C-alpha positions as CSV (number, residue, x, y, z in Angstrom):
1,M,0.0,0.0,0.0
2,A,1.3,3.4,-0.9
3,G,2.2,5.8,1.8
4,I,3.0,3.2,4.5
5,F,6.1,2.3,6.5
6,K,6.2,-1.4,7.2
7,D,7.7,-2.9,10.3
8,Q,11.5,-2.9,10.4
9,D,11.7,-6.6,9.5
10,S,10.3,-5.8,6.1
11,S,11.9,-2.3,6.1
12,T,9.8,-0.8,3.3
13,K,9.6,2.9,3.7
14,T,7.3,4.8,1.3
15,G,5.6,7.3,3.5
16,S,5.5,8.7,7.0
17,Q,4.1,6.0,9.2
18,Y,5.6,2.9,10.8
19,I,3.0,0.2,10.5
20,V,2.8,-3.3,12.0
21,Q,2.2,-5.7,9.2
22,D,2.4,-9.4,8.9
23,V,1.0,-11.5,6.0
24,H,-2.4,-10.2,5.0
25,D,-3.7,-6.8,4.0
26,V,-6.2,-5.2,6.4
27,E,-8.8,-4.9,3.7
28,D,-8.8,-8.7,3.5
29,Q,-9.4,-9.2,7.2
30,H,-12.6,-9.0,9.2
31,F,-12.3,-7.9,12.8
32,T,-14.9,-8.6,15.4
33,P,-14.8,-6.2,18.3
34,Q,-14.9,-8.9,20.9
35,S,-12.0,-11.0,19.4
36,G,-9.4,-8.4,18.3
37,P,-7.2,-9.0,15.3
38,S,-5.7,-12.3,14.4
39,S,-2.0,-12.9,14.7
40,A,-1.5,-12.3,11.0
41,A,-3.8,-9.3,10.7
42,V,-2.7,-5.8,9.9
43,V,-3.9,-3.4,12.5
44,D,-2.7,-0.3,10.8
45,D,-4.1,0.0,7.2
46,G,-2.4,3.2,6.2
47,Q,-5.4,5.4,7.0
48,I,-5.2,8.2,9.5
49,V,-8.1,6.7,11.4
50,T,-7.7,3.0,10.8
51,Q,-10.5,0.8,9.7
52,Y,-9.9,-1.4,12.8
53,E,-10.7,1.6,15.1
54,R,-13.8,2.3,13.2
55,Q,-15.1,-1.3,13.5
56,S,-13.9,-2.0,17.1
57,L,-14.9,1.2,18.9
58,I,-18.3,2.7,19.3
59,R,-18.9,6.4,18.9
60,G,-21.1,7.0,22.0
61,L,-19.9,10.4,23.2
62,G,-21.6,13.6,22.1
63,Q,-20.3,17.2,22.3
64,R,-21.8,17.8,25.8
65,H,-20.0,14.6,27.0
66,I,-16.5,15.5,25.9
67,Q,-16.9,19.1,27.1
68,M,-17.9,18.0,30.5
69,I,-15.3,15.2,30.6
70,A,-12.6,17.9,30.0
71,I,-14.1,20.2,32.6
72,A,-14.5,17.2,35.1
73,G,-10.8,16.4,34.6
74,A,-9.6,19.9,35.0
75,I,-11.6,20.9,38.0
76,V,-9.8,18.5,40.4
77,W,-11.4,19.7,43.5
78,Y,-9.6,17.4,45.9
79,G,-6.2,18.6,45.1
80,S,-7.3,22.1,44.2
81,L,-8.9,22.8,47.6
82,S,-5.6,22.5,49.4
83,R,-3.4,23.7,46.6
84,S,-5.4,26.9,46.0
85,G,-4.9,27.7,49.7
86,G,-1.3,26.7,49.5
87,S,-0.9,29.0,46.5
88,I,-2.2,31.9,48.5
89,A,0.2,31.1,51.4
90,T,3.2,30.8,49.0
91,G,2.6,33.6,46.5
92,G,0.0,35.9,48.2
93,P,-3.4,36.7,46.7
94,L,-2.0,38.6,43.8
95,G,0.9,36.2,43.2
96,A,-1.5,33.3,43.2
97,L,-3.9,35.1,40.8
98,L,-1.1,36.0,38.4
99,G,0.2,32.4,38.5
100,Y,-3.2,30.9,37.6
101,L,-3.7,33.5,34.9
102,F,-0.4,32.7,33.3
103,V,-1.0,28.9,33.4
104,G,-4.5,29.6,32.2
105,L,-3.1,31.4,29.2
106,V,-0.8,28.5,28.5
107,V,-3.8,26.1,28.7
108,C,-5.6,28.3,26.2
109,C,-2.8,27.9,23.7
110,I,-2.5,24.2,24.3
111,Q,-6.3,23.7,23.8
112,F,-6.2,25.6,20.5
113,A,-3.2,23.5,19.3
114,L,-4.9,20.3,20.3
115,G,-8.2,21.2,18.7
116,E,-6.5,22.1,15.4
117,V,-4.5,18.9,15.2
118,S,-7.4,16.7,16.4
119,A,-9.8,18.1,13.9
120,L,-7.4,16.9,11.2
121,L,-6.3,13.7,12.9
122,P,-9.2,12.4,15.1
123,V,-7.5,9.2,16.3
124,T,-7.8,7.3,19.5
125,G,-4.9,8.2,21.7
126,S,-4.9,11.9,20.6
127,F,-1.6,13.7,20.8
128,V,0.3,10.4,21.3
129,R,-0.8,9.2,17.9
130,H,-0.4,12.7,16.5
131,A,3.3,12.4,17.4
132,E,3.5,9.2,15.4
133,I,2.3,10.9,12.3
134,L,3.9,14.3,12.6
135,V,7.2,13.8,14.4
136,D,8.7,10.4,15.2
137,P,7.3,7.0,16.1
138,A,9.9,7.0,19.0
139,L,8.3,10.1,20.5
140,A,4.9,8.5,20.3
141,F,6.2,5.4,22.1
142,A,7.9,7.4,24.8
143,V,5.1,9.9,25.5
144,G,2.4,7.3,25.1
145,W,3.9,5.0,27.7
146,N,4.5,8.1,29.9
147,V,0.8,8.9,29.8
148,V,-0.1,5.2,30.5
149,Y,2.3,5.2,33.4
150,G,0.9,8.4,34.8
151,C,-2.7,7.1,34.5
152,F,-1.7,3.7,36.1
153,I,-0.4,5.6,39.1
154,S,-3.2,8.2,39.2
155,V,-5.9,5.5,39.8
156,P,-4.6,4.3,43.2
157,S,-3.7,7.9,44.1
158,E,-7.3,9.1,43.5
159,I,-8.7,6.0,45.3
160,S,-6.4,6.8,48.3
161,A,-7.8,10.4,48.1
162,S,-11.4,9.1,48.2
163,V,-10.6,7.0,51.2
164,V,-9.2,10.0,53.1
165,L,-12.4,11.9,52.3
166,I,-14.6,9.1,53.4
167,Q,-12.7,8.8,56.7
168,Y,-13.9,12.4,57.4
169,W,-17.2,10.8,58.4
170,T,-16.4,7.2,59.5
171,D,-13.6,5.1,61.1
172,I,-14.4,1.9,59.1
173,N,-11.3,0.1,57.9
174,A,-9.9,1.8,54.8
175,A,-9.6,-1.6,53.0
176,V,-13.4,-1.8,52.8
177,W,-13.7,1.5,51.0
178,V,-10.7,0.7,48.7
179,T,-12.4,-2.6,47.7
180,I,-15.8,-0.9,47.1
181,L,-14.2,1.9,45.0
182,I,-12.2,-0.5,42.9
183,V,-15.3,-2.7,42.1
184,V,-17.4,0.3,41.2
185,S,-14.6,1.7,39.0
186,V,-14.2,-1.6,37.1
187,A,-18.0,-1.6,36.6
188,V,-17.9,1.8,35.0
189,A,-14.8,1.1,33.0
190,V,-16.3,-2.0,31.2
191,S,-19.6,-0.3,30.6
192,L,-20.7,1.4,27.4
193,I,-18.7,4.5,26.7
194,S,-22.0,6.4,26.8
195,V,-22.6,5.3,30.4
196,Y,-19.2,6.7,31.4
197,G,-20.1,9.9,29.5
198,E,-23.3,10.3,31.4
199,I,-21.6,9.7,34.8
200,E,-18.9,12.2,34.1
201,F,-21.5,14.7,32.8
202,I,-23.3,14.5,36.2
203,F,-20.1,14.7,38.2
204,A,-18.9,17.7,36.2
205,I,-22.2,19.5,36.8
206,L,-21.8,18.9,40.5
207,K,-18.3,20.4,40.5
208,I,-19.4,23.4,38.5
209,L,-22.3,24.0,40.8
210,L,-20.0,23.7,43.8
211,V,-17.6,26.3,42.3
212,I,-20.5,28.7,41.8
213,F,-21.8,28.0,45.3
214,V,-18.5,28.5,47.1
215,V,-17.7,31.6,45.1
216,I,-21.1,33.2,45.9
217,L,-20.8,32.1,49.5
218,G,-17.3,33.5,49.7
219,L,-18.5,36.9,48.4
220,V,-21.4,36.9,50.9
221,I,-19.0,36.2,53.8
222,D,-16.4,38.7,52.6
223,L,-18.9,41.5,52.0
224,G,-20.4,41.1,55.4
225,G,-23.6,39.3,54.4
226,V,-23.4,36.9,57.4
227,P,-24.6,38.4,60.7
228,G,-21.8,39.1,63.1
229,V,-19.1,38.9,60.5
230,P,-17.5,42.2,59.5
231,R,-17.0,43.2,55.9
232,R,-13.4,42.4,54.7
233,G,-13.3,43.4,51.1
234,F,-9.7,43.3,49.9
235,H,-8.3,43.8,53.4
236,Y,-5.9,40.8,53.1
237,W,-4.6,42.2,49.8
238,K,-3.3,45.2,51.9
239,D,-2.4,43.3,55.1
240,P,-0.3,41.2,54.9
241,G,-0.1,42.3,51.3
242,P,-0.6,41.1,47.7
243,F,2.6,39.1,47.5
244,V,4.5,36.8,49.9
245,E,8.2,36.7,50.1
246,Y,9.2,33.1,49.4
247,I,12.7,31.7,50.2
248,A,14.4,35.1,49.5
249,T,13.5,38.7,50.5
250,G,12.5,41.7,48.5
251,S,11.6,41.6,44.8
252,L,13.3,38.3,44.3
253,G,11.4,36.7,47.1
254,R,8.1,38.0,45.8
255,F,8.9,36.7,42.3
256,L,9.8,33.3,43.7
257,G,6.5,33.2,45.5
258,F,4.7,33.9,42.3
259,W,6.8,31.3,40.4
260,A,6.2,28.6,43.0
261,V,2.5,28.9,42.3
262,M,3.1,27.5,38.8
263,T,3.3,23.8,39.8
264,N,0.1,24.0,41.8
265,A,-1.7,25.8,38.9
266,V,-0.5,23.2,36.4
267,Y,-1.8,20.4,38.6
268,S,-5.1,22.2,38.9
269,F,-5.5,22.5,35.1
270,A,-4.2,18.9,34.4
271,G,-6.8,16.9,32.5
272,V,-8.0,19.5,29.9
273,E,-6.0,17.6,27.3
274,S,-7.9,14.4,27.9
275,L,-11.0,15.4,25.9
276,A,-9.4,14.4,22.6
277,T,-8.2,11.0,23.9
278,T,-11.5,9.4,23.0
279,A,-11.8,10.8,19.5
280,G,-12.4,7.3,18.2
281,E,-15.5,7.1,20.4
282,T,-16.8,10.6,19.8
283,K,-19.6,11.5,17.4
284,N,-18.4,13.8,14.6
285,P,-15.0,14.3,16.3
286,R,-13.6,16.7,13.6
287,Q,-16.3,19.2,14.6
288,N,-17.0,18.4,18.2
289,I,-13.5,18.2,19.6
290,P,-12.2,21.6,18.4
291,K,-15.4,23.2,19.5
292,A,-15.0,21.7,22.9
293,C,-11.3,22.7,23.0
294,K,-12.3,26.3,22.2
295,R,-14.9,26.5,25.0
296,V,-13.5,24.4,27.8
297,F,-10.3,26.4,28.5
298,A,-12.4,29.6,28.9
299,R,-14.8,28.0,31.3
300,V,-12.1,26.3,33.4
301,S,-10.0,29.5,33.5
302,I,-12.9,31.6,34.6
303,F,-13.7,29.1,37.4
304,Y,-10.2,29.0,38.7
305,V,-9.6,32.7,38.4
306,A,-12.8,33.5,40.3
307,T,-12.0,30.9,42.9
308,V,-8.4,32.3,43.5
309,I,-9.7,35.9,43.7
310,V,-12.3,34.9,46.3
311,V,-9.9,32.8,48.3
312,G,-7.5,35.7,48.5
313,M,-10.3,37.9,49.9
314,L,-11.4,35.3,52.5
315,V,-8.2,34.1,54.1
316,S,-5.0,35.8,55.0
317,S,-1.9,34.4,53.3
318,A,-0.4,34.3,56.8
319,D,-3.1,32.0,58.1
320,E,-1.3,28.8,59.3
321,R,-4.3,26.6,58.6
322,L,-3.6,27.0,54.8
323,G,-0.4,24.9,55.3
324,T,-2.0,22.0,57.0
325,D,-2.5,18.6,55.3
326,S,-5.5,16.8,56.9
327,G,-6.5,15.6,53.5
328,T,-10.2,16.4,53.9
329,A,-12.3,19.4,53.1
330,A,-11.1,21.0,56.3
331,T,-8.0,22.4,54.5
332,S,-10.2,24.3,52.1
333,P,-10.0,28.1,52.4
334,F,-13.8,28.2,51.9
335,V,-14.3,25.8,54.7
336,I,-12.0,27.8,56.9
337,A,-13.8,31.0,56.1
338,A,-17.3,29.3,56.6
339,G,-16.2,27.9,60.0
340,D,-15.0,31.3,61.1
341,A,-18.3,32.7,60.1
342,G,-20.2,30.1,62.1
343,I,-21.6,28.1,59.1
344,K,-21.2,24.5,60.3
345,A,-22.7,22.5,57.4
346,I,-20.2,23.6,54.7
347,P,-17.4,21.0,55.4
348,S,-19.6,18.0,54.8
349,V,-21.1,19.5,51.6
350,V,-17.7,20.3,50.2
351,N,-16.3,17.0,51.4
352,A,-19.1,15.1,49.6
353,V,-18.5,16.9,46.3
354,C,-14.7,16.4,46.7
355,L,-15.4,12.6,47.1
356,T,-17.2,12.5,43.7
357,S,-14.4,14.6,42.3
358,A,-11.7,12.1,43.4
359,W,-13.6,9.1,42.2
360,S,-14.4,10.9,38.9
361,A,-10.7,11.6,38.5
362,S,-10.0,7.9,39.0
363,N,-12.5,7.0,36.3
364,Q,-11.0,9.5,33.9
365,S,-7.5,8.2,34.5
366,I,-8.8,4.7,33.6
367,L,-10.4,6.1,30.4
368,T,-7.3,8.1,29.3
369,G,-4.9,5.3,30.2
370,T,-6.8,2.5,28.5
371,R,-7.5,4.5,25.3
372,T,-3.8,5.6,25.1
373,L,-2.7,2.0,25.6
374,Y,-5.1,0.9,22.9
375,G,-3.7,3.6,20.5
376,L,-0.2,2.3,21.2
377,A,-1.3,-1.2,20.4
378,V,-2.8,0.0,17.1
379,K,0.6,1.3,16.1
380,G,2.5,-1.7,17.3
381,H,4.0,0.0,20.4
382,A,2.2,-2.3,22.8
383,P,1.3,-6.0,22.6
384,K,-1.7,-6.8,20.3
385,I,-3.6,-8.4,23.2
386,F,-4.5,-4.8,24.2
387,L,-6.5,-4.5,21.0
388,R,-9.2,-6.9,22.3
389,T,-12.5,-5.2,22.8
390,T,-15.9,-6.2,24.1
391,K,-18.9,-6.4,21.7
392,W,-19.9,-2.9,23.0
393,G,-16.5,-1.4,22.1
394,V,-14.5,-1.3,25.3
395,P,-10.8,-2.4,25.2
396,Y,-11.2,-4.7,28.2
397,M,-7.6,-6.0,28.3
398,C,-6.4,-2.5,28.7
399,V,-9.0,-2.0,31.4
400,L,-7.8,-5.1,33.2
401,L,-4.2,-4.1,33.2
402,Q,-5.0,-0.6,34.4
403,V,-7.3,-1.7,37.1
404,A,-4.6,-4.2,38.4
405,F,-2.5,-1.2,39.3
406,S,-5.4,0.2,41.4
407,F,-4.6,-2.5,44.0
408,L,-1.7,-0.3,45.0
409,A,-4.4,1.8,46.8
410,Y,-4.4,-0.8,49.6
411,M,-1.1,0.8,50.7
412,C,-3.2,3.4,52.4
413,V,-4.4,0.7,54.8
414,S,-1.0,0.4,56.5
415,N,0.3,3.9,55.6
416,N,-1.1,7.3,56.0
417,A,-3.4,7.7,53.0
418,M,-2.5,11.4,52.6
419,N,1.2,10.6,52.3
420,V,0.4,7.9,49.7
421,F,-1.7,10.3,47.7
422,W,0.9,13.0,47.5
423,W,3.6,10.5,46.8
424,F,1.8,9.2,43.8
425,V,0.8,12.7,42.6
426,D,4.4,14.1,42.9
427,L,5.8,11.3,40.9
428,T,3.4,12.0,38.0
429,A,3.0,15.8,38.2
430,A,5.6,16.5,35.5
431,G,3.8,14.2,33.1
432,T,1.2,16.8,32.5
433,L,3.8,19.3,31.3
434,V,5.4,16.6,29.1
435,S,2.0,16.0,27.5
436,W,1.4,19.7,26.9
437,I,4.9,20.1,25.4
438,T,4.1,17.3,23.0
439,I,0.8,18.8,22.0
440,A,2.4,22.2,21.2
441,F,5.3,20.6,19.3
442,N,2.9,18.4,17.3
443,H,1.0,21.5,16.2
444,I,4.2,23.4,15.3
445,R,5.3,20.4,13.2
446,L,1.9,20.3,11.4
447,L,2.2,24.0,10.4
448,Q,5.8,23.5,9.3
449,A,4.8,20.5,7.2
450,L,2.0,22.6,5.6
451,D,4.6,25.3,4.7
452,K,7.0,22.8,3.4
453,Q,4.4,21.2,1.1
454,G,2.9,24.5,0.0
455,I,-0.5,23.8,1.5
456,S,-2.5,26.6,3.0
457,P,-3.5,26.2,6.7
458,T,-7.0,27.3,5.6
459,E,-7.5,23.9,4.1
460,L,-7.4,22.4,7.6
461,P,-10.8,21.4,9.1
462,W,-10.3,24.0,11.8
463,H,-7.6,26.7,12.0
464,N,-6.9,30.0,13.7
465,R,-4.1,32.3,12.5
466,I,-2.9,33.2,15.9
467,T,-2.0,29.6,16.7
468,R,1.2,29.9,14.7
469,Y,2.5,32.0,17.5
470,T,0.6,30.8,20.5
471,S,2.0,27.2,20.2
472,W,5.5,28.5,20.4
473,F,4.6,30.5,23.5
474,A,3.0,27.4,25.1
475,L,6.0,25.2,24.2
476,V,8.6,27.5,25.7
477,S,6.5,28.2,28.8
478,C,5.9,24.5,29.5
479,V,9.6,23.7,29.0
480,V,10.6,26.5,31.4
481,I,8.0,25.4,34.1
482,L,9.1,21.8,33.7
483,L,12.8,22.6,34.2
484,T,12.1,24.9,37.1
485,G,9.4,22.9,38.8
486,G,11.7,21.8,41.6
487,F,13.8,25.0,41.9
488,V,13.3,25.1,45.7
489,V,15.6,22.1,46.2
490,F,18.5,24.1,44.6
491,T,18.2,27.0,47.1
492,T,20.3,27.2,50.2
493,G,19.2,24.8,53.0
494,N,16.3,23.3,51.0
495,W,17.9,20.3,49.3
496,D,15.5,17.3,49.5
497,P,16.3,14.1,47.5
498,A,12.6,13.0,47.5
499,S,11.4,16.4,46.1
500,F,14.2,16.4,43.5
501,V,13.2,12.9,42.3
502,S,9.5,13.7,42.2
503,S,10.1,16.9,40.3
504,Y,12.4,15.6,37.7
505,L,12.0,11.8,37.5
506,D,9.7,12.0,34.5
507,I,12.3,13.8,32.3
508,P,14.9,11.0,32.2
509,L,12.2,8.4,31.9
510,V,10.8,9.9,28.7
511,L,14.3,10.6,27.3
512,F,15.4,7.0,28.1
513,A,12.2,5.5,26.4
514,Y,12.7,7.8,23.4
515,G,16.4,7.0,22.9
516,G,15.9,3.3,23.6
517,Y,13.2,3.0,21.0
518,K,15.2,4.9,18.4
519,L,18.2,2.7,19.1
520,I,16.3,-0.6,18.8
521,R,13.9,0.3,16.0
522,R,16.2,2.7,14.1
523,T,13.4,5.2,13.6
524,E,14.0,8.7,12.1
525,I,12.3,12.0,12.6
526,I,9.8,12.2,9.8
527,P,10.9,14.7,7.0
528,L,8.4,17.5,6.7
529,N,7.8,16.8,3.1
530,L,6.7,13.2,4.0
531,V,4.2,14.1,6.7
532,P,0.9,12.9,5.2
533,V,-0.9,16.2,5.5
534,Q,-2.6,16.0,2.1
535,Q,-3.8,12.5,2.8
536,A,-5.3,13.6,6.2
537,I,-7.0,16.6,4.5
538,E,-8.5,14.3,1.9
539,E,-9.8,11.9,4.5
540,A,-11.3,14.8,6.4
541,N,-13.0,16.1,3.2
542,N,-14.3,12.7,2.4
543,D,-15.4,11.8,6.0
544,P,-19.3,11.4,5.9
545,E,-19.4,12.4,9.6
546,N,-17.6,15.7,9.0
547,V,-20.7,17.8,9.0
548,P,-20.7,21.4,10.3
549,I,-22.5,21.7,13.6
550,K,-25.6,23.8,13.6
551,K,-25.0,27.3,14.9
552,D,-25.7,27.7,18.6
553,S,-28.9,29.4,19.8
554,I,-28.6,32.5,22.0
555,W,-29.6,30.2,25.0
556,T,-26.8,27.7,24.2
557,R,-24.2,30.5,23.9
558,M,-25.3,31.8,27.3
559,N,-25.2,28.4,28.9
560,I,-22.0,28.1,30.9
561,L,-22.4,24.5,31.7
562,W,-22.5,22.4,28.5
563,G,-23.8,24.6,25.6
């Protein structure tokens, strides 16, 4: 077949893709979703979206589902509650606000880059598969397994977080709750993708409603709406001040306080890139995914900015309670302010929604990890056994492997669950930045290939002229944040081996996987003139599902939830 790289054993290179191929052509094979491909079958048939994907996966997610999945993943209430307060304590109210605004701008650029590439290449595995087509199969292998690794570890970390939240109300043995959460997670993971979509849709609405509720409550408390509580306004912005001196003094200390907020902000926004992972299971992905990308970043940014502003008005950056790590809603600045105002029911309400958030994050990690692993198997970067799907289109072997790692959550039975949670999170925090760097670089390569081949960007299914510059901004910003994420350990008296490893472990892991794959498989960076841009454009133009979405009504445009 023209335009295909075969496996290295046959070493035929006539295009820009490395394809796993044995004896028969894919067109001569019939794949049943429940059985997976035979040992002699071709998984990759040279199409951007392979025929195997079309037959094995079911498109059960609509636009409202993928928008809310992205919002659900980005509004990580469990971690954000403590981290937003920690950001205020580290950078001050203005330092925290500027930090979240900066990362929000980076997320905006990442979302536009992801939407533009996904509209052209709506494949399962999203940016991992994009790297295979646009950059180098070795990069897809390294980043793909990095995403899978991160998701493997995130599942037990979120289950541990859920146990901590449940223990706010009860002293029942943690093992009981771990078992229940694992069983329920497996049930959701092997269900129809539409069932998962509806569950995440409901959880995302709960998170959004909680954001709106706590912001309004915070304003009422701050403006003196609670009897006996004086009006504060922006008092804490004046005393102790808008910035906090961190590690150093003077201007340098205030800057370091602002910069230290970056890691917390990245963790808070982590997950917005996941909406394109399920492209193979999304209806009309060439239209719905870029539309969701365009809207999600704005909504999430507004939520976080509003939250950080109100937190800075409610609690002093010098309040010692912001630095505690009980692991429950008690560490939330909103709960602290509500308790000071005499409102007793808030901790349980916030804790309940945080519980759904933690479990939702576990479900999303399973979804992202399994679909990425499936995408790796499609390209031959993972064993073919992971291509096996149920008759309703769920890659069950991927689910089984992912869920097996969730048993690590039982560690919280004999160890402090909060320590387990943060240990897992710290080991995977840099993975988000690696993913964002890959997304930006993929988009840059796409535009460079268009220029090299003399194709106008206007021929893409979705394009914005400003992305030619914003992707470079996002790439440079993410690299700088990644390299400086553990800067504290390099300052006098603050060296900590555990913090150093957790901040930078991901970098050598990805580089080792990339270099090892290139060494073994002898892959090359795909020349710009061989990137199959024209083929992808033709597939998009001939895609019967690629139908422009009807213009939104005024009500839908005003709807901040899912319109």
